[in-house]
N, C-alpha and C positions, 0 to 999 in steps of 0.2 A: 532881472531873481536875483536877489541875494543869495549868495552861498556861504555856506555854515563851513567854516575855516576848522570851528573844532573837530570837526567828524576825523580830519587829515591831524590833528595834533599826533595819535601813537607812532603814527608811521613818522614823523619828525625825531619825536623822541630818540625810536630804535634805530634812527640813518642818523645822529645825533654821535648816538653814543659807538656805531661804529667807525665816525667818522675822526672824533677822538682817539677812539683806543689804538686807529693806525697814526693820528697823528704825532701819539705820545712817543709809541714805538720807533718811526721813524726818527723821530729828534734825539734818543736814544740811543741809538744805531749810529747818527752820524759823528761823522771822522771828521773835526776842526782842520784837520791837517790840510786835508785833502775834499772837497765837500765835492757830490756832485750834484751838478745843473738839476738831473732828472729828479732828484730824491727833496730838491727843495721844491721844483713844479710840483712834484707830488704832497708834500708838505701843505703848499702856500692853496693848492686845489682842494687840500678837502678845509683849511679856515673857510678858504671863499666858501665852499657850498654850504656851509654850519650859518655864513654869514646870511649870503640870497635866501634861504629858505628862514631864517630868524624874520626874516624881516617882513618875507609875504604872510608871515602868521602874526605879526605885529608883535614881535619879542625884542624889543628894542632893547633891553638890557644886554643880550646876548650879541644882539647886531655889533654894540656899542664896541665889546670888547674883542669879536674877531676882526671888524674893522680896525683897530687898530696892530691888531694881530697880522692881519691880512699886511697892512702898509707895512712892517716891519720883514717880513718876508721878502715882500714884493722887491724891496730893495737891495735884501740880498740877493735874490735869487737875477738879478739885475745887478750883480756887482757894483752896485754902488756904496756897499757896506760890506765889513769881513764878519762874519757870521765868526761870535764869539761863546765863551762856556756860559758868562751874561745870558747873552741871548738867550739859549736854549735854555736856565734857568728861567729864565721870564716864562718864556714859549710854556712849557712845562706847568707854569704857576697860574698861570691865563687856560690851558688846558683843564687844571682843577677846580678853578672856578668855573669854567664853564659848563661843568660836570653839577655844580654846585646850582647854578643859574637853570639847570635842567631838570634837576629834583625839585627844585622850588618850583617852577611853571609844573610840574606834574602832581603837584601839591604836598611834595613831603618837604617840609620846610618853608622859611622866609627865602628871598633874595637880599645879599647885602652889599645895599649900596655902593654905602662906603668901602669897602674892599673891591667892587667896579672901579668903581672913582681913582684906587688908590695903584691899581694894576694898570688901569688906561695910561696912566700918565707915568708910570716905571717902564712900560714900552714905548711909553713915544720920547721919554730921553735917551732911549737908548738909539731909536732911528732920527733924530730931531741932530745928536752931539756923539757920529760915527765916528767913529778910524776909515777913514774915505780910504776907497782904492787907491784915487787920483792925488797928484796933489791938489791939481784944480780941479773945479766942478765942470760935472760931465756938460757938454753942449746940446742944445737942442740938434736936432738929424732930421734931414729933409726927408722924403718920401723916398727918394730916387737912393739915399745911402740907407735905406732900412736893409738889416740882413739877407731878408725873405721877403717873398708876398705870396697870399694864400686868398685864394676864390671859392665863394660861395655863393646859395641863391635862396630866397626862401619866400613866402605867403605870409601875409599880413592879414586878423582874419577880417572878412569882409562887415562885420559889424564896425572896424574900429575906425572911428571917426577922428584921431588926433594924431596921426600915421609920422608928424614929424617930434612929436614927445614921444611916441613908443621909440625910433630911430636914435633918440638925444640917449635915452636913456640904454638902449643895448648899447650907442659906441660909447659909456661912458664904463659901462661892464666889461666891453671888451678890452677899452685903454686899462683895466686894472689887470689886466692878464699880460699886461705888455705891449699888447697889438697898439696898431694906429690903422685908421680907418681913410683910405687913400682915396678912395674913390666909389660912392654909391652912386645905383641908376636905378630905371627900370624897365623893363624891357616888355615888348608888344602886347607880352601874355599879362602883365600887371605883378613879373616875377618880378623881388628886389634885387641886384645883382652888387654885390659887397665885394670889394679889395681890400685888403689888409698887409698889413706891414709891420716890421718888425719881430718879439716873441713871440711866438703863434704855438699855440697847444690844440690843435683839433681838437682834438675829445671835448676843451673845455668849452672853445667856440662852440660845439655844436651843441651841449647844455643848456648854453646863454640863451641862444638863438631858437631851440627847442618851445623855452620855458618863456620867452616872448614873442614869437612866433608864433604860427600855426602849426600844430604840432602834426609832424608828418609829413612839413614839409618843404624843410632841409633838405639842399643839394648838394654836395662838398666838389669841385674842384681841384687843379691840384696846387702842389707845393712849387713854386721855381725858385733858382738860384737869384740873388741880388744882380738889381737892373745895373748899367754902369754909369759913370758919375755926370754923364750927359742927357740924362733922364732919356736913355731908349729903351725903356720896358716894353714889354709886351704879353701880351694876357689876351681878358677876354673882348676888351673895348681897345686896347693896346697897338700899336705897331710892332713889326717884327725889324730888326736890325737889317736892315739892305745890306746884302750882301757888297762885298768889296766889288766896285767898277760898275754895281747894278744902277744906275739911275731910277727906276720904274718901283714904285708903291710895293714894297714887301710884304706889306700888314697883309695878317689870315686871322681866323678864330672863328666865331662860332656865325657870324653876320657877315663875315668878308669876303669876298673873293678871292680867289688863289691869286696867288701873285701872277704875269703874266711871264712867259717864258720863251729865251732865244732859238734860236732853228739849232742850232748846234747845241743846247744846254739842258739839262734833265731838269725837269720838274720837280726839286726836293723836299715840296712843301708838304705836310700830310696831317691830317685831324679826321675828325667828325665828318669831314666832307670835301675831304683835299686826298691826293694820290699820294699813293704809299712810296716810300723811298726803293729807291732802284728800279721801280716799275720803267722799261723804254718807250721814250714820248711818239718815238716812227711809227708805234703800230696804231694800226686803221681803227679799231677799235679803241673807247677810253674804258683802260682797265685799271682803273683806279677804285677804292671799295671805303665803304663805312657802314651807316645806319644802315644804309639804303640800297647802297650800289653791289650789282653780283659780286661772288667772290672771284680773283681772277683765275686764269686758268693754272692745272696743276704744274705746270712747266716756270708759272711764273710764280708760283707761295715763297713766301719769304720766309727766314726765320722770324723768329722771337721778338730777338732784339732789334729795336730801329737803331739806324744811325740819326745821332743827336743834331739838332741844327748849331751851327757853327757861328758864336757869337764874333762882329766885327773886329777883324784883328787877331781871332784867335785862329791856332794851329787847328787842324783836324784831326782827330782823334783815329788813333789807329786800327781800334776794334771798337765795337759799339757796348757798352755797359750793359749788365744784365738789369731789364726792365725791371723797375720798380710795378710791385702789387697796385691794382686802380683801387682809391680809396673806396670808391663802393663798397668792394668787394672782401676789401678789408673791414671795415666797417659792416657789414652784412656777418661776416663770420666773429667779429667779435659781439654781436648782439647773440648770431643762435649758439653763442660758447658760453653768454655770458647769465644767461636767465637761466642757470641750474639746480636752484629751489628757491620756495616759496616761505610764506612769513604763515605760521600757525598757529593760532593762540596754544597755550600748555593745556586750557581744561578742554580743548578738544582733543588733543593728544590722549591726555587721562581717560577721558571716557570712552575712546578707543582700547585703551587699555582693555577695563574695565570690563569693557563686554566680550574681546577674546579671554580674558579670564574667566568669566562664566563659560563660552563655551568649551573651555578646555574641560572646563568641570563635567560640563554635559557630554563630553566626549568620555569623558572616564566613568560618568554614570553607565555611557551604553556599551562601555567595554568592557565595564564588573557583571552589566547583564549577560553580555554576550557570552561569557568566560562560564556560563552554566548550560548552554545551551550543546547539542550535539555534533563536534566540530565536523564530523562527515555531514550530516543532513542542513545542515544550514551551512555549507563550504561557503556561497558566495555571500550571503552576509556577513562571514568573519573575512572572506576579504576585504568588502568593506568596511566594516571597523578599523582593520590593521590600515586602511589607503587612507579614511578621517584622522587616525590617531598620527598619519607621515605628516599630510597637510596641513593638521592643526598645530603642529611644535615647530612648523615652518611659518605656519602664518605668527605665532605668538613670537617668534623669534625675529621677526622680519618687521614684526610691529614694536618691540620691545627695544629695537635699535633706532628707532625714530627717538627714543631720547635717549640715545645717547650723546654725548657729545663728547671733542678731543681735550684732552689734559692741555692744550695751548691756553683754554679759554680759561686757565686759571693761573697755568704758567706766565701767561703776558703779564701777569701785573706783577711781580717778580721782579724785574730789571729793574722798577723805579725804585721798587721798595731797598732793595740793594745799594743803590745808586745814593736815595736820598740818606741812608741810617750809614753809609761806610763814609761821606762827606761830613757828615752828624759827627762821629766817632772818631774821626780823622785815619781810618787804616782804607787798605789799599786794596780794594776784594773784585774777584773777578766771577760772574755767576753762569755757569756750563749750565743749560737746559739737556734732556733725552729724553726720547719717548713723548713728544709733545702730541704724537696723533693717536696715543691709546686713549682708549674712549671708557666713559663711566657713564651712570646713570643721571640724569641733571638733575635729580635732586641730591644726588650726592656728590655732584660738583657745584652744589650753592652750599650744598654745608661743609664740603672738606677746606673754602678757602681760608677761614678765617683759623683752623689751626695750622694749616700748612703757613700763615703767615708767621704764629708764635715761633714754632720751629724755627724757619727761616732769621727772623730776628735774634732767638736764641744763641744761634750758631754764626752768627755774626758778633753780637755784643759779648758773649761769655769762652766760645770756640777760637774766632778769628783772633794774633795778636796784633798789637802793633806792628807796622813796618822796622821799627829797630828792631823791637824782638826777636822779630822774623829774623834779621836779618845776624841778629846776634848766637842765634841759632841754629845756622847756616839753612836756614831756610830764604825760598825768594822773596821780597818786601811785599809781591802780589798774595795773599790770600783766596782759595778758590771755593766756594761753595757750588757742589753740587746739587742735581735738580733732578731725579731718574721716574719716570713712570714706566710699568712693565705688568704682563698678566703673567699669572702665575698660578697654577691647579684654580683657575675659576674664580680666581681672585684679584684685583689689583691689585698690586703692591707699588709703593711711592715710597723714595728713599730720600732722605735729607742729610746729606755729609759734606765735612768740611777738615780741611786741610792744619785747622787751629790746632792748640796745645794736651785736647783731650780733657774727658770729667777727672776728677782729684778726686779721687777716693776720699783718703785723711780727710780733705778739707769737708769733705758732703758728711763724713761720720760725725766730723766736730758739730757743724751746722745741725745734726740731727741729732747732737747729745743735747745742745742748747735749748734743744725744743721739748725735751722729753721724750723724742720718741725711743720705741725701744729698739735697740743696736746693739751690735755685740763685732769683736773684728773677725770673727770666725762667717761673718757672713757674705756671700759668692758675690763678686762685681755684680751680677744679674739685679741682685737684690739690692745691694748698694745704688744702683746707676735706678732701681727705680724708686728712689726717695724723692730722686728730685720733681715728683709726679702730687707728691703731696701737698693738701692745701697750706698755700701758705708758706712755703718754703722756696726760700731763695738764699743763693752763694755769694749773693753781694752783700761789699764795705757798705756802699750806699743807695741810695733812693734816685735813680735818676726819672726820666722821663721816658726810660727804656727797658728799665729791668730794674728789679727790690724789693719790688710789693708780695712777688710769690704767688702769682694771681693768675700766671701763663701756663705754664704748664700739665697744673691738675685741672684746667678745664679742658686742655687739649686734648688729654684722656677720659675725662669724663663725655666728650664730646665724640670721639673716634668711639668707643665703647658703644656709644650709643645710636651708635648707627651699623652696632653691629661687626666694628671692626674691633684691632686692638694694634699697640703699637709698641715695638723693642726699638733697643738700645745696645748700640757694639761702639766700645770706646779704647784706644789707648794713650797712656802717656806720652802725648808728645810727636804722638801722628796726627790723632783728629779723631770722629766720634761720627758714627753714621746712626742714625732714627729711623727705622723701619717703620712705615702705616701700611696694614693689611685690610681692605676693607671689601663689599662682596660687591659685585659689577650691578648689582639693582637691587631696589628694597619692594621690589614688587613681588617679585617667584624666588624662589629658594629651591636649589636642592635637600631634601631630607631624605630620613632615615624614618621609619613610622615602628613606632613599639606600643608593647601591647600593656596596661594592667588590668588583671580583672578583664572586665567586657571595654573596659574604655582603651581607643587607641589616641596617641600622642606625636607630635613631628618633633626629629631633634634636629637642627640645623646639620647638615654634612660637614661645612666645614669645621664644627668644630670636635668632629669623632676624630678621636686617633685608632681605634679598634676595638673589636667588640671579642668576649670571650664566655667562657663558663668555667667558673672557678673550682678546684677544688677544697678540700677541707685543712689539706697542709697549708694552702694558700690564706687561706683566713684568720689574721689575728688579732687579739681581744684589747680593750681598751677601757679598765675599769667593769672588768667581768663581761661586755658586751661585744660582736666584732665589729669593729671599726674598722680595719684598716687592712688591704688587700695587698699581698707582695705578688709586684709583676717583673721581671726581670730584676733583682736587686731594686724595682725602688716601692717604698711605702705608700699607698694611696688611701685617701678616705675613702670610704664606701658611703651611696648617699643613696636609699630606698625613697624609688618614686613615690611609693604609696606613702609612708609617711611625709616628706617634706610638703605634699600636697596633701595630703590629707584623706585619701580616698580608702573607701569601703572594702573592696576585693582587691585581690591579690596574694602570690603566694609572699612567703615571711624565711623561707628555706633559702638562703643563698646556692647550695648546691645543684637546685631545681632548677634555678633562675638566668639571666641572664647581665652580665657586667659589661659596661658601655662606658671606655674609657674616655672623658671631655677633659680637655685641655680649654681654658681662656683664662686672660689676665698673667701670663705666665703659672698659673697653675695646675694641677690634673687634680679630677675625682676620678670614680669609678660609680656609674648613676648603675642602680639594680633595678629589671623589670623582670618582668615575667616572660616575652619573648619579644623576638625581632618578626614583624609581618613583612617588612620591605622598603625601596629607596626609586623614588619618585620623584618629580617636581609638584610644589603645588605653590597655588595664588597667594599669596601674603591678603587675609583682611584686616583691616586694625579693629582690637578689640575693646578697644580706649572709645574708639570712635560708634559701636553698633553697642556697647552695653556698659564695663567699664574696666580700670586696671585692676587685675589681679596677681599678685606675688607670685611668682614663679614664671610668669606665662606672658610671652612677649606678642601673641598673634592668634589668629586662628584660621584656617580652611575651610573647604568642604572636599571631604571625600567621594572617590567613586558612590561609594555605596546610596550620597547622599547625608549623611552624617558631618554635623560638625567635629574635627581635629584640632586642638591646641598645640601652636606649635610652642615651646620650650625655651626659657629664658635661661640660658646657658650660665652666662656670666653670675646672675644672679642665685642661681644654684650651687656654683664651685665657690662664693661665700658665703651659701648657710652650710655649708659642707665645712668651711673651716669652723665656722662658728659653732658649729655640735659638737666638731672634735676636740676645740677650746673649753668647752662647757664638760665634756666628759671627761676630761685630764684632769 
């Protein structure tokens, strides 16, 4: 029967992306002055896993690149070559190429085979002509001189017709890990018994054997220290070193009898079927215990620490070492603790969220209907409705949390961005990350990555000075860029800060005048900083591949505004700059204030609301004979009547009889005039464009508790509209 491997492609793509992300992070964190062997093993395992899976699925271009990368990493972890910055760069470039190849196999573009050949040749040059650790080439070692031995057993599938070929492939894969196959045999039960030597990674060995052999048949033995030079190693099938002066065969194991015991000596052999150490052998009964023997008497119970078997010529230990945890128990713990997540398609999660949204609407309808009943007569019904409301809100929060992802999924890309760009610009920059566990909706996570990349690149290019300039100004030669995320007042706040030169007010004003923008020396700093978000605006003297075209910051503002957020700038000359992005936690549900105009109800997103008030005649100021401004604590705000802005038929026009809601968006404030405030509640957002069409001043819709549709106001566009109306009136 032929298995269609294409059904597993998606799993491979996701796992390859995870391995590449982990490998890149470990390469960026590596300290070339003090390389940790475990780190190198982890990087090697990531490349090896991609190679094995790619070969299985027939992605030969991926396997070709990972084979060369794996060879380089293998020589480094075996200390045959010294890891250099050039090798790190080549490994990172190979990771970028592997991402492109994975995307090509997804159907996103085409594979660049010329680049594959170029990268493979580059990596091969690095490990073919290395900086050797020793002056002479390493000599081949014998099995007896290997640093450790590792035992395991497994079963091959019953349908396997070429056991020798399978074992040959397995041996090649194990040797790629740095292991040497010392001994292979088959026991009476048909299980293959294998003894390895060399650099052994138990987890990687298990993965290889489980993939090639029968799943679930793998069984792990102990890891023993190196045998003596005279090859007196012992294990499953080897002889134990005889005690000094003992002429008998002291071998023991799974299938060997315990060593004969002298009359005046204690049998200190122990294992699955051997006597425990320390038990007197003169007793009339056999107190040995194991898998099938009875436990010894209470007086003969031994401590958990077991006396090690002394090697020939080695002094006896004064005290027993702490026992190692059994391999099987360790493996079980890893298995039970590792499978803590499952892969679920985003479309399924969105479907659940939509259903919960409908449930919230239904609950609101029931609450609205129940509010008209006598609470005394229908007390049990009221209690049930209240309990339903609490449970629905808890369910809603739990389901929404499924779509929440930590900011680390976005932040993890920036160490590479900062490293590459700082090298290109000749700057020394350190990236500091904070608040990586802060969670944000998946939809926003995907859309915030590009704006943050622009902000980080802008800080690195325009903010951080060159090392010589920083030193001349009394600063450390290494600059710092800080990326921080936190929750504040129901929003997520992301800060991008640097300790660079800060924004130059005069330079920005000069560039603005050159472009014909309406500016003046009396503008506040916030207004001047806001000029850098103008389309086509740039303070760079020349166009480079990093900056100079003025197409970055305006895109940042548009994208963040489209997500219902805003970006603010704080800067101090010579000290640094901080750009703060504020976003709602999710695009599916928002906290809103419902307002009424005539018989219609509208929703104002609560994160834009500053305050609400009922004006008096003394607070209203006229422009061009019309009441256009309201004075609120020495600040004059534009008045925008919602009735006029949306062209509504009903509603009052007397400002003293209605309510003014002060709104703030894009650094500007307006006073929105409505008939009355209805209430405050959470609403489930429905796309108006998907179900009807785009409407000016409206960002979406929701279904109210009474079953009617409530429109959600687009506050940024209303603020911009109010500015235009005031300018026209003036």
